[in-house]
C-alpha positions as CSV (number, residue, x, y, z in Angstrom):
1,X,0.0,0.0,0.0
2,X,2.9,2.5,0.8
3,X,4.2,2.1,-2.8
4,X,1.0,3.5,-4.3
5,X,1.4,6.8,-2.5
6,X,4.8,7.4,-4.1
7,X,3.7,6.7,-7.6
8,X,3.2,9.6,-10.0
9,X,0.2,10.0,-12.3
10,X,2.1,11.1,-15.3
11,X,2.6,7.7,-16.8
12,X,-0.5,5.9,-18.1
13,X,1.1,2.5,-17.4
14,X,1.5,3.5,-13.7
15,X,-2.1,4.8,-13.6
16,X,-3.4,1.5,-15.0
17,X,-1.3,-0.4,-12.5
18,X,-2.7,1.7,-9.7
19,X,-6.3,1.2,-10.8
20,X,-5.8,-2.5,-11.1
21,X,-4.2,-2.7,-7.7
22,X,-7.1,-0.8,-6.3
23,X,-9.5,-3.3,-7.8
24,X,-7.6,-6.1,-6.2
25,X,-7.5,-4.3,-2.9
26,X,-11.3,-3.8,-3.0
27,X,-11.9,-7.4,-3.8
28,X,-9.5,-8.4,-1.0
29,X,-11.4,-6.1,1.4
30,X,-14.7,-7.6,0.4
31,X,-13.4,-11.1,1.0
32,X,-11.9,-10.1,4.3
33,X,-15.2,-8.5,5.3
34,X,-17.1,-11.7,4.3
35,X,-14.7,-13.9,6.2
36,X,-14.9,-11.7,9.3
37,X,-18.7,-11.6,9.1
38,X,-18.9,-15.4,8.8
39,X,-16.5,-15.8,11.7
40,X,-18.7,-13.6,13.9
41,X,-21.9,-15.2,13.0
42,X,-20.5,-18.8,13.4
43,X,-19.9,-18.2,17.1
44,X,-23.4,-19.6,18.0
45,X,-25.0,-21.9,15.4
46,X,-28.0,-24.1,15.6
47,X,-27.8,-27.6,14.1
48,X,-30.6,-29.4,12.4
49,X,-30.5,-32.3,14.8
50,X,-30.9,-30.2,17.9
51,X,-33.6,-28.0,16.3
52,X,-35.6,-31.0,15.3
53,X,-35.3,-32.6,18.7
54,X,-36.4,-29.3,20.4
55,X,-39.4,-28.9,18.0
56,X,-40.5,-32.5,18.6
57,X,-40.5,-32.0,22.4
58,X,-42.2,-28.5,22.3
59,X,-44.7,-28.9,19.4
60,X,-48.2,-28.1,20.7
61,X,-50.0,-30.1,17.9
62,X,-48.3,-33.3,19.0
63,X,-49.3,-32.6,22.6
64,X,-52.9,-32.1,21.5
65,X,-52.7,-35.3,19.4
66,X,-51.5,-37.3,22.5
67,X,-54.6,-36.2,24.5
68,X,-56.8,-37.1,21.6
69,X,-55.2,-40.5,21.5
70,X,-55.9,-41.0,25.2
71,X,-59.5,-40.0,24.5
72,X,-59.7,-42.7,21.8
73,X,-58.4,-45.3,24.3
74,X,-61.5,-44.9,26.4
75,X,-63.6,-46.2,23.5
76,X,-62.6,-49.7,24.4
77,X,-63.8,-49.3,28.0
78,X,-67.1,-47.8,26.7
79,X,-67.6,-50.8,24.4
80,X,-66.9,-53.2,27.3
81,X,-69.5,-51.6,29.5
82,X,-72.3,-53.6,27.8
83,X,-70.9,-56.7,29.5
84,X,-70.4,-55.1,32.9
85,X,-72.7,-55.1,35.9
86,X,-74.5,-52.0,37.0
87,X,-75.7,-51.3,40.6
88,X,-77.5,-48.5,42.3
89,X,-78.8,-47.6,45.8
90,X,-82.1,-45.7,46.2
91,X,-83.4,-44.2,49.5
92,X,-86.2,-41.8,50.4
93,X,-87.7,-40.2,53.5
94,X,-91.2,-38.7,53.1
95,X,-93.0,-36.5,55.6
96,X,-96.8,-36.7,55.2
97,X,-99.6,-34.8,57.1
98,X,-103.3,-35.6,57.0
99,X,-106.3,-34.2,59.0
100,X,-109.6,-36.1,59.3
101,X,-113.0,-35.7,61.0
102,X,-116.0,-38.0,61.7
103,X,-119.5,-36.8,62.2
104,X,-122.1,-38.3,64.6
105,X,-124.2,-40.9,62.9
106,X,-127.2,-42.9,64.2
107,X,-127.4,-46.6,63.9
108,X,-128.9,-49.6,65.7
109,X,-127.6,-50.2,69.1
110,X,-126.3,-46.7,69.7
111,X,-124.6,-43.7,68.3
112,X,-121.1,-43.1,67.1
113,X,-119.8,-39.9,68.6
114,X,-118.2,-37.3,66.3
115,X,-114.4,-37.1,66.5
116,X,-111.4,-35.3,64.8
117,X,-107.8,-36.3,64.4
118,X,-104.5,-35.6,62.8
119,X,-102.0,-38.2,61.4
120,X,-98.4,-37.4,60.8
121,X,-96.3,-40.2,59.2
122,X,-92.6,-40.4,58.3
123,X,-92.2,-43.3,55.9
124,X,-88.6,-44.3,55.1
125,X,-87.6,-46.6,52.2
126,X,-84.3,-47.9,50.8
127,X,-83.3,-50.4,48.2
128,X,-80.2,-51.7,46.3
129,X,-80.4,-53.3,42.9
130,X,-78.0,-54.6,40.3
131,X,-78.1,-55.9,36.7
132,X,-75.6,-58.2,35.2
133,X,-75.8,-59.2,31.4
134,X,-75.3,-62.9,31.0
135,X,-76.1,-63.7,27.4
136,X,-75.4,-60.9,24.8
137,X,-74.1,-63.0,21.9
138,X,-70.9,-62.0,20.1
139,X,-72.1,-58.3,19.8
140,X,-69.8,-57.3,22.7
141,X,-66.8,-59.0,21.2
142,X,-67.3,-57.2,17.9
143,X,-67.8,-53.8,19.5
144,X,-64.6,-54.2,21.6
145,X,-62.6,-55.3,18.5
146,X,-63.9,-52.3,16.6
147,X,-62.9,-50.0,19.5
148,X,-59.4,-51.5,19.6
149,X,-59.0,-51.0,15.8
150,X,-59.9,-47.4,16.3
151,X,-57.2,-47.1,18.9
152,X,-54.6,-48.5,16.5
153,X,-55.9,-46.2,13.7
154,X,-55.4,-43.2,16.0
155,X,-51.9,-44.3,16.8
156,X,-51.1,-44.4,13.0
157,X,-52.5,-40.9,12.6
158,X,-50.3,-39.7,15.5
159,X,-47.3,-41.1,13.6
160,X,-48.4,-39.2,10.5
161,X,-48.6,-36.1,12.7
162,X,-45.1,-36.7,13.9
163,X,-43.9,-36.9,10.3
164,X,-45.6,-33.6,9.4
165,X,-44.1,-31.9,12.5
166,X,-40.6,-33.1,11.7
167,X,-40.9,-32.2,8.0
168,X,-42.2,-28.8,8.9
169,X,-39.2,-28.3,11.2
170,X,-36.8,-29.3,8.3
171,X,-38.6,-26.9,5.9
172,X,-38.4,-24.0,8.4
173,X,-34.7,-24.7,9.3
174,X,-33.7,-25.0,5.6
175,X,-35.6,-21.9,4.7
176,X,-33.7,-19.9,7.3
177,X,-30.4,-21.5,6.1
178,X,-31.2,-20.6,2.5
179,X,-32.1,-17.0,3.4
180,X,-29.0,-16.6,5.6
181,X,-26.8,-17.8,2.7
182,X,-28.5,-15.5,0.2
183,X,-28.2,-12.6,2.6
184,X,-24.4,-13.2,2.8
185,X,-24.2,-13.3,-1.0
186,X,-26.2,-10.1,-1.3
187,X,-24.1,-8.4,1.4
188,X,-20.9,-9.4,-0.5
189,X,-22.4,-8.2,-3.7
190,X,-23.2,-4.8,-2.2
191,X,-19.7,-4.4,-0.8
192,X,-18.2,-5.3,-4.1
193,X,-20.5,-2.8,-5.9
194,X,-19.4,-0.1,-3.5
195,X,-15.8,-0.7,-4.1
196,X,-16.2,-0.9,-7.9
197,X,-18.2,2.4,-7.9
198,X,-15.4,4.1,-6.1
199,X,-12.9,2.8,-8.7
200,X,-15.1,3.9,-11.6
201,X,-15.4,7.4,-10.1
202,X,-11.6,7.6,-9.8
203,X,-11.2,6.4,-13.3
204,X,-13.7,9.0,-14.5
205,X,-11.6,11.7,-12.9
206,X,-8.6,10.4,-14.8
207,X,-10.5,10.3,-18.0
208,X,-10.5,6.5,-18.3
209,X,-14.2,6.1,-17.6
210,X,-17.3,7.9,-18.8
211,X,-20.2,9.4,-17.0
212,X,-22.3,6.4,-18.3
213,X,-19.9,4.0,-16.4
214,X,-20.5,6.0,-13.2
215,X,-24.3,5.9,-13.7
216,X,-24.1,2.1,-14.4
217,X,-22.1,1.7,-11.2
218,X,-24.6,3.7,-9.1
219,X,-27.5,1.7,-10.6
220,X,-25.7,-1.5,-9.8
221,X,-25.1,-0.4,-6.2
222,X,-28.7,0.6,-5.8
223,X,-29.9,-2.7,-7.1
224,X,-27.4,-4.6,-4.8
225,X,-28.7,-2.6,-1.8
226,X,-32.3,-3.4,-2.7
227,X,-31.5,-7.1,-3.0
228,X,-29.8,-7.0,0.4
229,X,-32.8,-5.4,2.0
230,X,-35.1,-7.9,0.4
231,X,-32.8,-10.7,1.6
232,X,-32.9,-9.3,5.2
233,X,-36.7,-9.2,5.1
234,X,-36.8,-12.8,3.8
235,X,-34.4,-14.0,6.5
236,X,-36.5,-12.3,9.2
237,X,-39.7,-13.9,8.0
238,X,-38.0,-17.3,7.9
239,X,-36.7,-16.7,11.4
240,X,-40.2,-15.9,12.6
241,X,-41.4,-19.3,11.3
242,X,-38.7,-21.2,13.1
243,X,-39.1,-19.1,16.2
244,X,-42.7,-20.1,16.4
245,X,-41.8,-23.8,16.2
246,X,-39.0,-23.4,18.8
247,X,-40.9,-21.0,21.0
248,X,-37.7,-18.9,21.1
249,X,-35.5,-16.8,18.8
250,X,-33.1,-19.1,16.9
251,X,-29.5,-18.4,16.4
252,X,-27.7,-18.7,13.1
253,X,-28.3,-22.1,11.6
254,X,-25.5,-24.2,10.2
255,X,-25.3,-26.3,7.1
256,X,-26.8,-29.8,7.7
257,X,-24.1,-32.4,8.3
258,X,-26.3,-35.5,7.9
259,X,-28.9,-36.6,5.4
260,X,-30.6,-39.9,6.3
261,X,-31.0,-41.1,2.7
262,X,-32.7,-44.5,2.4
263,X,-30.7,-47.4,1.2
264,X,-33.5,-48.8,-0.8
265,X,-34.3,-47.9,-4.4
266,X,-37.4,-46.3,-5.7
267,X,-39.5,-49.5,-6.3
268,X,-38.4,-50.8,-2.8
269,X,-39.5,-47.6,-1.1
270,X,-42.9,-47.7,-2.9
271,X,-43.4,-51.3,-1.7
272,X,-42.4,-50.3,1.9
273,X,-44.8,-47.4,1.8
274,X,-47.7,-49.6,0.7
275,X,-47.5,-51.6,3.9
276,X,-46.1,-49.2,6.5
277,X,-47.2,-45.7,5.7
278,X,-49.2,-44.3,8.6
279,X,-52.0,-42.9,6.4
280,X,-52.5,-46.3,4.7
281,X,-52.3,-48.2,8.0
282,X,-54.8,-45.8,9.7
283,X,-57.3,-46.5,6.9
284,X,-56.7,-50.2,7.2
285,X,-57.6,-50.1,10.9
286,X,-60.6,-48.0,10.1
287,X,-61.7,-50.7,7.7
288,X,-61.3,-53.3,10.4
289,X,-63.3,-51.3,12.8
290,X,-66.0,-50.7,10.3
291,X,-66.1,-54.4,9.5
292,X,-66.5,-55.3,13.2
293,X,-69.3,-52.7,13.6
294,X,-71.1,-54.3,10.7
295,X,-70.9,-57.7,12.4
296,X,-72.2,-56.2,15.6
297,X,-75.1,-54.5,13.7
298,X,-76.2,-57.8,12.2
299,X,-76.5,-59.3,15.7
300,X,-78.3,-56.4,17.2
301,X,-81.6,-58.4,17.2
302,X,-80.3,-61.4,19.1
303,X,-81.9,-62.2,22.4
304,X,-80.4,-60.8,25.6
305,X,-80.5,-62.4,29.0
306,X,-79.9,-60.3,32.1
307,X,-79.6,-61.3,35.8
308,X,-81.4,-58.8,38.0
309,X,-81.6,-58.6,41.8
310,X,-82.7,-56.1,44.4
311,X,-83.1,-55.8,48.2
312,X,-85.5,-53.3,49.7
313,X,-86.3,-52.1,53.3
314,X,-89.2,-49.7,54.3
315,X,-90.5,-48.3,57.5
316,X,-93.9,-46.6,57.8
317,X,-95.6,-45.1,60.9
318,X,-99.2,-46.5,61.4
319,X,-100.1,-45.3,64.9
320,X,-98.7,-43.4,67.8
321,X,-95.7,-45.4,68.9
322,X,-96.1,-48.1,66.3
323,X,-94.6,-48.5,62.8
324,X,-94.8,-51.0,60.0
325,X,-91.6,-52.5,58.6
326,X,-91.2,-54.5,55.4
327,X,-88.3,-56.2,53.6
328,X,-88.2,-57.7,50.2
329,X,-85.6,-59.6,48.1
330,X,-85.9,-60.3,44.4
331,X,-83.7,-62.3,42.0
332,X,-84.8,-62.7,38.4
333,X,-83.6,-63.7,34.9
334,X,-84.8,-61.3,32.3
335,X,-85.1,-62.4,28.6
336,X,-85.3,-59.6,26.0
337,X,-86.1,-60.5,22.4
338,X,-86.3,-57.3,20.2
339,X,-88.1,-57.9,16.9
340,X,-89.7,-54.6,16.0
341,X,-87.9,-51.3,16.8
342,X,-89.2,-49.0,14.1
343,X,-86.5,-50.0,11.6
344,X,-83.6,-48.5,13.7
345,X,-81.4,-51.6,13.4
346,X,-81.9,-51.8,9.6
347,X,-81.1,-48.1,9.2
348,X,-78.0,-48.4,11.3
349,X,-76.8,-51.4,9.4
350,X,-77.2,-49.7,6.0
351,X,-75.4,-46.6,7.3
352,X,-72.5,-48.6,8.5
353,X,-72.4,-50.6,5.2
354,X,-72.2,-47.3,3.2
355,X,-69.5,-46.0,5.5
356,X,-67.5,-49.2,5.0
357,X,-67.8,-48.9,1.2
358,X,-66.5,-45.4,1.4
359,X,-63.6,-46.4,3.5
360,X,-62.6,-49.0,0.9
361,X,-62.5,-46.4,-1.8
362,X,-60.5,-44.0,0.5
363,X,-58.0,-46.8,1.2
364,X,-57.4,-47.4,-2.5
365,X,-57.1,-43.7,-3.2
366,X,-54.6,-43.1,-0.4
367,X,-52.5,-46.0,-1.6
368,X,-52.3,-44.5,-5.1
369,X,-51.5,-41.1,-3.7
370,X,-48.7,-42.5,-1.5
371,X,-47.2,-44.3,-4.5
372,X,-47.3,-41.2,-6.5
373,X,-45.8,-39.1,-3.7
374,X,-42.9,-41.4,-3.2
375,X,-42.1,-41.4,-6.9
376,X,-42.4,-37.6,-7.0
377,X,-40.2,-37.1,-4.0
378,X,-37.6,-39.5,-5.4
379,X,-37.5,-37.6,-8.7
380,X,-37.2,-34.3,-6.9
381,X,-34.3,-35.4,-4.8
382,X,-32.5,-36.9,-7.9
383,X,-33.1,-33.7,-9.8
384,X,-31.8,-31.5,-7.0
385,X,-28.7,-33.7,-6.7
386,X,-28.0,-33.4,-10.4
387,X,-28.6,-29.6,-10.3
388,X,-26.1,-29.2,-7.4
389,X,-23.3,-30.9,-9.4
390,X,-24.1,-28.8,-12.5
391,X,-24.3,-25.6,-10.5
392,X,-21.0,-26.3,-8.8
393,X,-19.4,-26.5,-12.3
394,X,-21.3,-23.3,-13.2
395,X,-19.9,-21.4,-10.1
396,X,-16.3,-22.5,-10.8
397,X,-16.6,-21.5,-14.5
398,X,-18.2,-18.2,-13.5
399,X,-15.4,-17.5,-11.0
400,X,-12.7,-18.3,-13.6
401,X,-14.5,-16.1,-16.2
402,X,-14.8,-13.2,-13.7
403,X,-11.2,-13.4,-12.9
404,X,-10.3,-13.2,-16.6
405,X,-12.7,-10.4,-17.3
406,X,-11.4,-8.4,-14.4
407,X,-7.9,-8.8,-15.7
408,X,-8.9,-7.8,-19.2
409,X,-10.9,-4.9,-17.8
410,X,-7.8,-3.8,-15.9
411,X,-5.8,-3.6,-19.1
412,X,-8.7,-2.0,-21.1
413,X,-9.7,-5.0,-23.1
414,X,-13.1,-5.4,-21.4
415,X,-15.7,-2.7,-20.7
416,X,-17.2,-2.0,-17.3
417,X,-20.6,-3.4,-18.6
418,X,-18.9,-6.7,-19.4
419,X,-17.4,-6.8,-16.0
420,X,-20.8,-6.2,-14.4
421,X,-22.3,-9.0,-16.6
422,X,-19.6,-11.5,-15.5
423,X,-20.2,-10.6,-11.8
424,X,-24.0,-11.0,-12.3
425,X,-23.4,-14.4,-13.8
426,X,-21.4,-15.5,-10.8
427,X,-23.9,-14.1,-8.3
428,X,-26.8,-15.9,-10.1
429,X,-24.9,-19.1,-10.1
430,X,-24.2,-18.9,-6.4
431,X,-27.8,-18.0,-5.6
432,X,-29.0,-21.0,-7.7
433,X,-26.5,-23.3,-5.9
434,X,-27.8,-22.2,-2.5
435,X,-31.4,-22.9,-3.6
436,X,-30.5,-26.2,-5.1
437,X,-28.8,-27.3,-1.9
438,X,-31.9,-26.2,0.0
439,X,-34.2,-28.2,-2.3
440,X,-32.0,-31.3,-2.0
441,X,-32.1,-31.4,1.8
442,X,-35.8,-30.8,1.9
443,X,-36.5,-33.3,-0.8
444,X,-34.4,-35.9,1.0
445,X,-36.4,-35.6,4.2
446,X,-39.6,-35.4,2.2
447,X,-38.7,-38.7,0.6
448,X,-38.5,-40.3,4.0
449,X,-41.8,-38.8,5.0
450,X,-43.6,-40.0,1.9
451,X,-42.2,-43.5,2.5
452,X,-43.5,-43.4,6.1
453,X,-40.1,-43.5,7.7
454,X,-39.6,-39.9,9.0
455,X,-39.6,-40.4,12.8
456,X,-37.3,-39.7,15.7
457,X,-35.9,-43.2,15.6
458,X,-34.8,-43.0,12.0
459,X,-33.3,-39.6,12.5
460,X,-31.6,-40.7,15.7
461,X,-32.6,-37.4,17.4
462,X,-31.9,-38.7,20.9
463,X,-35.4,-37.8,22.1
464,X,-37.8,-40.0,24.0
465,X,-40.6,-40.9,21.6
466,X,-44.1,-41.0,22.9
467,X,-45.3,-44.5,23.8
468,X,-49.1,-44.7,23.8
469,X,-49.3,-48.3,25.2
470,X,-49.0,-47.5,29.0
471,X,-51.9,-45.0,28.8
472,X,-53.9,-47.6,26.9
473,X,-53.2,-50.4,29.4
474,X,-54.1,-48.1,32.3
475,X,-57.5,-47.3,30.7
476,X,-58.2,-51.0,30.3
477,X,-57.1,-51.9,33.8
478,X,-59.5,-49.5,35.6
479,X,-62.9,-51.2,35.2
480,X,-64.6,-49.8,38.4
481,X,-63.7,-46.1,38.3
482,X,-67.0,-44.2,38.3
483,X,-66.5,-42.7,41.7
484,X,-62.8,-41.9,41.0
485,X,-63.9,-39.0,38.8
486,X,-65.0,-37.1,41.9
487,X,-61.4,-36.8,43.1
488,X,-59.7,-36.6,39.6
489,X,-56.9,-33.9,40.0
490,X,-56.7,-33.3,36.2
491,X,-60.4,-32.7,36.0
492,X,-60.3,-30.4,39.0
493,X,-57.5,-28.4,37.4
494,X,-59.5,-28.0,34.2
495,X,-62.7,-27.0,36.0
496,X,-60.9,-24.5,38.2
497,X,-59.2,-23.0,35.2
498,X,-62.6,-22.7,33.4
499,X,-64.1,-20.9,36.4
500,X,-61.2,-18.4,36.4
């Protein structure tokens, strides 16, 4: 740098050397600025694995889906209630008051004197009764099997929700990564445009550049500044999306270091998706539940036998100081044979049959959609991979071309417009490469999702996956829990919150 201050401007060769050195200095400063900026921003970086794990643990839609899954678990207990005993206790205390009078009447042998009186009675009654179904056919078995199938269908839909949450996290993360990289490119482009505008202005003072070159440089700087501002807005919007998923402001995200690409080919993935995709499996369980409900509907008119029993005790006042007591015990077998119920069973059966036919069509439709989605995701990933390799070559070629154009521009063989064109080609190639890498990562995860394999276990996120089995077994184990609801702490918390 000190040599430049001692050079004279009388020689055109020295002037060209000074201008060329200034260009190199500006480029070096831009590179140094970029490296420094990257070093500062790299101090705290988010990784894709940690972000996905945090999103999985904090996502509210998954928390809501877990509660809905527990609600579905109770359907099995509701179905089993038809085979359980029911009992109740009834008691009553009645206070009665009556006033009477008797007039004098004549009759043979004498007269009956008139009289008046008041009766106050306090009858007390109590009874306990129970009903136990004994013979209900196979209806109960079918209804329980249908409820269990609905539980498994709900679990598959929860797995599908997990996939959507993880895929949404990948999309939000990669959108922020893409916009960060584009912002860095636009910031570098603006710095280079500033440096080149200063060079053009100096050359214009020396008579080596025209006013048109200065105007072109100013327009280029204004365009670069506008692109940087647009990149800042895009990055802030992407940051808002990821912040909503994380429930905090994210730091700078880093380039993903792992891509769990499946080892199977396209046809193998399609075959796997046909049998394991959560959406297909959920409909398969829905079909099973619908089939069991149809069987139960056909047996709705079968005879029912119930065992009923009761014990009653009553006390009734009949005179001053006297009362009447009674006890009764009953035990009976009750036979119920429904045969005419206004067509309700027929209507129910036809409704269930139509529903079953609709589920069959949905199952076929979803299978075709999954097959198409796997093929489309496979093609998108392969296309993105090919584009990345082609754009890498384009970036290298554009860099070499820009270096040559700058050198030729320095010695006067290339115009300033040609230099701007070469720089634009490099910037566009770099932008396209960033977008292609974004598309490749997103399409890779999307391929796993379409194949039904995007879950915490496949991604090895190190989080504890939700296991619905303990809650299901707990709901099945508590068969006599009616009075437990009176002291249920979770219900108390909800009711107290509603009152607030």
